[in-house]
C-alpha positions in Angstrom: 46.3 26.2 -20.5 44.2 29.4 -20.0 45.4 32.5 -19.9 43.9 33.7 -16.3 43.9 32.1 -13.3 40.0 31.7 -13.4 40.2 29.9 -16.9 43.3 27.8 -15.5 40.9 26.8 -12.4 38.1 25.9 -14.9 40.5 23.9 -17.2 41.7 21.9 -14.0 38.3 21.2 -12.9 37.0 20.2 -16.1 40.3 17.8 -16.7 39.8 16.2 -13.3 36.0 15.7 -13.6 36.4 13.7 -17.3 39.3 11.8 -16.7 38.7 11.1 -12.7 42.8 11.8 -12.1 44.0 13.0 -8.9 45.2 16.4 -7.9 49.1 15.0 -8.0 48.2 13.7 -11.6 46.6 16.7 -12.7 49.6 19.1 -11.4 52.1 16.6 -13.5 49.8 16.7 -16.7 49.6 20.4 -16.7 53.2 21.5 -15.1 52.6 23.2 -11.7 52.4 22.1 -8.4 50.2 20.4 -6.4 49.3 23.2 -4.1 48.3 25.6 -7.1 45.9 23.0 -8.3 44.5 22.5 -4.9 44.2 26.1 -4.1 42.6 26.9 -7.9 39.8 24.2 -7.1 39.0 24.6 -3.5 39.4 28.7 -3.1 39.1 30.3 -6.5 36.9 27.9 -8.3 34.2 28.6 -5.8 33.9 32.2 -6.8 33.8 31.5 -10.3 31.6 28.5 -11.1 29.5 27.3 -8.1 28.5 24.3 -10.1 31.7 23.1 -11.6 33.2 23.5 -7.6 30.5 21.6 -5.9 31.3 18.7 -8.7 34.9 19.0 -7.8 34.3 19.4 -4.2 33.0 15.8 -4.3 35.7 14.3 -6.0 38.3 16.1 -3.7 36.8 14.6 -1.1 36.3 10.9 -2.3 39.7 11.0 -3.2 40.6 12.3 0.1 38.7 9.4 1.8 40.2 6.6 -0.7 43.5 8.2 0.2 42.9 7.6 4.1 41.8 4.3 3.7 44.7 3.0 1.6 46.9 4.5 4.4 44.8 3.1 7.0 45.3 -0.6 5.3 49.0 0.3 4.9 49.4 0.9 8.6 47.4 -2.5 9.7 49.6 -4.2 7.4 52.8 -3.0 8.8 51.6 -3.3 12.4 51.1 -6.9 11.8 54.8 -7.4 10.7 
């Protein structure tokens, strides 16, 4: 992993874009917390590389919407039982 926070943020973004991984799996892969991954990608990356930030913002938004839909499905299933 990169020596600086800027390098780390770029590496995390590239990894997520190339693999389609989530914040959680990226954090596990790099041995850092989910909070660190999220902060690097949503706060630091914007100042470093706007194009990369725009790509990762779309992925994060998609992952968030997917998680909400899955939670909604589980809730509806549990309410039926």
